[in-house]
C-alpha positions in Angstrom: 16.8 33.2 2.5 18.1 31.6 5.3 14.7 31.0 6.9 15.2 27.0 7.0 18.7 26.6 6.7 20.6 23.4 6.0 18.5 21.4 9.0 15.4 23.0 7.4 15.7 21.8 4.0 16.6 18.4 5.0 13.7 18.2 7.5 11.9 19.0 4.1 13.2 16.7 2.5 12.8 13.8 4.3 9.3 14.4 4.7 8.6 14.8 1.2 10.6 11.7 1.1 8.3 9.5 3.4 5.1 11.1 1.6 6.3 9.7 -1.4 6.9 6.3 -0.6 3.5 6.2 1.7 1.6 6.4 -1.6 3.5 4.6 -3.5 2.8 1.8 -1.0 -0.9 3.2 -0.4 -0.8 2.8 -4.8 0.3 -0.8 -4.8 -2.3 -1.9 -2.1 -4.9 -0.8 -4.4 -3.1 -1.8 -7.6 -3.3 -5.6 -5.5 -6.6 -5.6 -4.4 -7.9 -4.6 -7.9 -5.8 -7.2 -9.6 -7.0 -9.9 -6.7 -10.4 -8.6 -7.2 -10.7 -8.9 -11.2 -9.0 -12.6 -11.0 -11.8 -13.5 -8.3 -14.6 -12.5 -10.6 -13.3 -13.2 -13.4 -15.6 -16.6 -14.3 -18.6 -14.9 -12.5 -21.3 -13.5 -14.3 -21.7 -10.5 -12.3 -24.4 -7.8 -13.5 -23.2 -5.0 -11.4 -19.8 -5.1 -13.1 -19.1 -3.0 -16.1 -18.3 -5.0 -19.6 -14.4 -4.4 -20.1 -11.7 -6.4 -20.4 -9.1 -4.3 -18.3 -7.9 -3.8 -14.9 -8.4 -0.1 -14.9 -12.3 -0.4 -15.2 -12.0 -2.8 -12.1 -10.4 -0.5 -10.0 -13.2 2.2 -11.6 -15.8 -0.1 -10.4 -14.0 -0.5 -7.0 -14.1 3.4 -6.4 -17.5 3.8 -7.4 
């Protein structure tokens, strides 16, 4: 299978590497937003927020 050749494989490798780094950066940004939101509203009586102690609840609440 010499459809791509070595340069094609290198190009696919670089594209996949860029996609992995991009998704990792986006995931870190979402996690930082969730932690900041959790810390900012820790002491507030927010009746719309779910009753939980875990960051995962805040992340699911932000995406709702």
